[in-house]
C-alpha positions as CSV (number, residue, x, y, z in Angstrom):
1,X,-2.0,-16.0,-2.9
2,X,-5.7,-15.2,-3.0
3,X,-7.0,-11.7,-2.9
4,X,-6.9,-10.4,0.6
5,X,-9.5,-8.3,2.4
6,X,-8.0,-5.9,5.0
7,X,-9.6,-4.6,8.1
8,X,-6.7,-2.4,9.2
9,X,-6.2,1.2,8.3
10,X,-2.5,1.6,8.7
11,X,-1.7,5.0,7.2
12,X,-1.6,6.8,4.0
13,X,0.1,6.4,0.6
14,X,3.8,7.0,0.1
15,X,4.2,9.9,-2.3
16,X,6.2,8.7,-5.4
17,X,7.7,11.1,-7.9
18,X,6.7,8.8,-10.7
19,X,3.0,8.9,-10.0
20,X,0.4,11.5,-9.1
21,X,-1.1,11.3,-5.7
22,X,-4.7,12.5,-5.9
23,X,-6.0,15.0,-3.4
24,X,-4.8,17.7,-1.1
25,X,-4.4,17.8,2.7
26,X,-3.8,14.1,2.9
27,X,-3.2,13.8,6.6
28,X,-5.9,16.3,7.4
29,X,-8.5,14.1,5.6
30,X,-7.4,10.8,7.2
31,X,-7.0,12.0,10.7
32,X,-9.3,14.2,12.9
33,X,-6.3,15.8,14.5
34,X,-2.6,16.1,13.6
35,X,-0.5,14.0,16.1
36,X,2.8,15.3,17.4
37,X,6.0,13.8,15.9
38,X,8.2,11.7,18.1
39,X,12.0,11.7,18.1
40,X,13.7,9.8,15.4
41,X,17.3,9.4,16.4
42,X,18.3,7.2,19.3
43,X,20.3,4.0,19.6
44,X,18.5,0.7,19.7
45,X,18.3,-1.0,23.1
46,X,21.5,-2.8,24.1
47,X,21.4,-6.5,23.2
48,X,18.3,-6.2,20.9
49,X,19.2,-7.7,17.6
50,X,16.7,-8.1,14.7
51,X,16.3,-11.5,13.2
52,X,18.1,-11.6,9.8
53,X,15.7,-11.5,7.0
54,X,16.0,-14.3,4.5
55,X,16.9,-13.5,0.9
56,X,13.9,-12.6,-1.3
57,X,13.1,-15.0,-4.1
58,X,14.5,-14.1,-7.5
59,X,11.7,-13.3,-10.1
60,X,12.3,-13.3,-13.9
61,X,11.3,-10.2,-15.8
62,X,7.9,-10.8,-17.5
63,X,6.6,-13.1,-14.7
64,X,2.9,-12.4,-14.1
65,X,2.3,-12.0,-10.3
66,X,-1.3,-10.7,-10.2
67,X,-4.3,-10.7,-12.5
68,X,-7.7,-9.1,-12.7
69,X,-10.6,-8.5,-15.0
70,X,-12.3,-5.1,-15.5
71,X,-16.0,-5.3,-14.6
72,X,-18.7,-2.7,-14.3
73,X,-19.4,-0.3,-17.2
74,X,-20.5,-2.3,-20.3
75,X,-18.7,0.2,-22.5
76,X,-15.3,-0.7,-20.9
77,X,-13.5,-4.0,-21.2
78,X,-10.1,-5.4,-20.6
79,X,-7.8,-7.4,-18.3
80,X,-5.2,-6.3,-15.8
81,X,-1.8,-7.9,-15.0
82,X,1.0,-7.0,-12.6
83,X,4.3,-8.2,-14.1
84,X,7.9,-8.3,-12.9
85,X,9.9,-5.6,-14.7
86,X,13.7,-5.2,-15.0
87,X,15.6,-3.9,-12.0
88,X,13.5,-5.6,-9.4
89,X,10.6,-3.4,-10.2
90,X,7.0,-4.2,-11.2
91,X,4.6,-2.9,-13.9
92,X,0.9,-2.6,-14.2
93,X,-0.3,-3.7,-17.6
94,X,-3.7,-3.3,-19.3
95,X,-4.4,-6.1,-21.9
96,X,-7.1,-5.8,-24.6
97,X,-8.4,-2.6,-23.1
98,X,-11.2,-0.8,-24.8
99,X,-13.5,2.1,-23.9
100,X,-16.5,3.2,-26.0
101,X,-17.2,6.2,-23.8
102,X,-17.0,9.6,-25.4
103,X,-15.3,11.2,-22.4
104,X,-11.7,10.4,-21.3
105,X,-11.3,7.7,-18.7
106,X,-8.6,7.6,-16.0
107,X,-6.5,4.7,-14.6
108,X,-6.0,4.4,-10.8
109,X,-4.6,1.7,-8.5
110,X,-5.6,1.4,-4.9
111,X,-4.7,-0.6,-1.8
112,X,-8.4,-0.7,-1.0
113,X,-10.8,-3.4,-2.1
114,X,-13.2,-1.8,-4.6
115,X,-15.7,-4.4,-5.7
116,X,-17.0,-4.3,-9.3
117,X,-20.2,-2.2,-9.5
118,X,-19.0,0.2,-6.8
119,X,-20.0,3.6,-8.2
120,X,-17.6,5.7,-6.2
121,X,-15.1,5.7,-3.4
122,X,-14.5,8.4,-0.8
123,X,-11.1,7.1,0.0
124,X,-8.1,9.2,-1.0
125,X,-5.9,6.1,-0.7
126,X,-5.4,5.6,-4.5
127,X,-3.0,6.8,-7.1
128,X,-3.7,8.1,-10.6
129,X,-1.9,7.5,-13.8
130,X,-4.0,10.1,-15.6
131,X,-6.2,9.8,-18.6
132,X,-5.7,6.7,-20.8
133,X,-4.7,6.8,-24.4
134,X,-6.7,4.8,-26.9
135,X,-4.5,1.7,-27.0
136,X,-5.4,-1.9,-26.2
137,X,-2.2,-2.9,-24.5
138,X,-0.5,-0.4,-22.1
139,X,2.1,-0.7,-19.4
140,X,2.7,1.6,-16.4
141,X,5.7,1.2,-14.0
142,X,5.2,0.7,-10.3
143,X,8.4,2.4,-8.8
144,X,10.3,0.4,-6.2
145,X,10.1,3.3,-3.7
146,X,6.3,3.0,-3.9
147,X,6.0,-0.8,-3.7
148,X,8.9,-1.5,-1.3
149,X,9.8,-4.4,-3.6
150,X,6.4,-6.1,-3.0
151,X,3.2,-4.6,-4.6
152,X,0.9,-7.2,-3.2
153,X,-0.7,-4.7,-0.8
154,X,-2.5,-3.2,-3.8
155,X,-6.0,-4.7,-4.1
156,X,-7.8,-2.9,-7.0
157,X,-7.3,-1.3,-10.4
158,X,-9.9,1.3,-11.2
159,X,-11.1,2.9,-14.4
160,X,-12.7,6.2,-13.4
161,X,-13.9,9.5,-14.9
162,X,-14.1,13.1,-13.8
163,X,-17.5,13.9,-12.2
164,X,-17.3,17.3,-10.5
165,X,-20.9,17.1,-9.1
166,X,-20.2,13.7,-7.5
167,X,-16.9,15.0,-6.1
168,X,-18.7,17.9,-4.5
169,X,-21.0,15.4,-2.8
170,X,-18.2,13.4,-1.2
171,X,-17.5,10.9,-4.1
172,X,-13.8,11.3,-4.3
173,X,-13.4,8.9,-7.3
174,X,-16.2,8.1,-9.6
175,X,-15.6,4.5,-10.6
176,X,-16.7,3.1,-13.9
177,X,-15.1,-0.3,-13.8
178,X,-12.8,-2.1,-11.3
179,X,-10.6,-5.2,-11.3
180,X,-9.9,-6.9,-8.0
181,X,-6.3,-8.3,-8.1
182,X,-5.6,-11.9,-7.4
183,X,-2.0,-12.3,-6.4
184,X,0.4,-15.2,-7.0
185,X,3.5,-13.3,-5.8
186,X,5.7,-15.5,-3.5
187,X,6.6,-14.4,0.0
188,X,9.1,-11.6,-0.6
189,X,10.4,-11.5,2.9
190,X,10.3,-15.2,4.1
191,X,12.5,-14.5,7.1
192,X,10.3,-11.7,8.5
193,X,8.9,-12.9,11.8
194,X,7.6,-10.5,14.5
195,X,8.2,-11.4,18.1
196,X,7.5,-8.8,20.9
197,X,10.3,-8.8,23.4
198,X,8.6,-6.2,25.7
199,X,8.5,-2.5,26.3
200,X,11.7,-0.3,26.2
201,X,12.3,3.4,26.7
202,X,12.1,4.1,22.9
203,X,9.4,1.4,22.2
204,X,6.8,1.8,25.0
205,X,3.7,1.3,22.9
206,X,1.1,-1.4,23.3
207,X,0.9,-4.4,21.0
208,X,-2.4,-6.1,20.2
209,X,-2.5,-9.8,19.4
210,X,-4.8,-12.0,17.3
211,X,-4.7,-15.7,18.3
212,X,-1.4,-14.9,20.1
213,X,0.2,-13.4,17.0
214,X,1.3,-9.7,17.1
215,X,-1.1,-7.7,14.9
216,X,-0.7,-3.9,15.6
217,X,1.6,-1.5,17.5
218,X,0.3,1.8,19.0
219,X,3.0,4.4,18.9
220,X,3.7,6.0,22.4
221,X,5.4,9.3,23.3
222,X,9.2,9.2,22.8
223,X,9.0,6.1,20.6
224,X,11.7,5.7,18.0
225,X,11.3,3.7,14.8
226,X,14.7,1.9,15.3
227,X,13.8,0.8,18.8
228,X,10.3,-0.2,17.9
229,X,11.7,-2.5,15.2
230,X,14.3,-3.9,17.6
231,X,11.6,-4.6,20.2
232,X,9.7,-6.6,17.6
233,X,12.9,-8.5,16.4
234,X,12.8,-7.0,12.9
235,X,14.7,-4.2,11.1
236,X,13.5,-0.7,10.5
237,X,13.2,-1.6,6.8
238,X,10.9,-4.5,7.8
239,X,8.8,-2.1,9.9
240,X,8.1,0.2,7.0
241,X,7.7,-2.7,4.6
242,X,4.8,-3.8,6.8
243,X,3.3,-0.3,6.5
244,X,3.6,0.5,2.8
245,X,0.9,3.2,2.7
246,X,2.5,5.5,5.3
247,X,3.4,9.0,4.2
248,X,7.0,8.8,5.5
249,X,9.4,6.2,4.1
250,X,12.2,4.2,5.8
251,X,14.7,7.0,4.9
252,X,12.7,9.5,7.0
253,X,11.4,7.3,9.9
254,X,9.1,9.8,11.6
255,X,6.5,8.1,13.9
256,X,3.3,9.8,15.1
257,X,2.1,9.6,18.7
258,X,-1.1,7.5,18.6
259,X,-0.4,6.1,15.2
260,X,-1.3,2.4,14.9
261,X,1.3,0.4,12.9
262,X,0.6,-2.8,11.3
263,X,3.0,-5.5,12.4
264,X,1.4,-8.5,10.6
265,X,2.5,-9.7,7.1
266,X,-1.0,-11.1,6.6
267,X,-2.5,-7.5,6.9
268,X,0.1,-5.7,5.0
């Protein structure tokens, strides 16, 4: 699958215990106001049954599912791979990495497209693995609770450095080099098909379409994740799979009034 460019902002990063989420006041920086939470416990509408999701393909450990090449700073070189790890997980791997810079450099991964040559990004939607050791080949695990079993929403790997002056001027991450990921991961939820069956008491938001296909869902007052999913003919797990960068995971299905959810696999 070729590298995808997204036009949708569908939330913020899931906080994973295995990684460091950079920045403070996450929701405050992404939203101009804090929306009110909606209820989260109500039965799905009678008769509304989600379409069973087909079994995900089985991937052998070691299979390479994404690649990229670090470009930017001439003092930095190397390639990037995303590989299948054991236990249905994935790992980020640097191959042939070198840095001739005197200062430490930092590894980050982002769901945003950061083109090579981009000097900085003001987006807080990226995750840091901290400063890199001096080793050519290095591996970093992508936990399953972060990827949802499908890391293909991640678009860029960044090599950054600490620039306090730039940070003070709105440059959240000072980018030295970046690798845009090209994905070959198969469709991990082949049975996931969204069909809007119409508004219900716990799923009263508006759906936008693109060429007749459901694209986004705007959360309305009193909406409940279970009912929103049922209205769309999918499971609650599918709903959160389609929105991997939200701050709340499927185990804590809090929706926010006015929040716009992605309901398209193409824009995940």
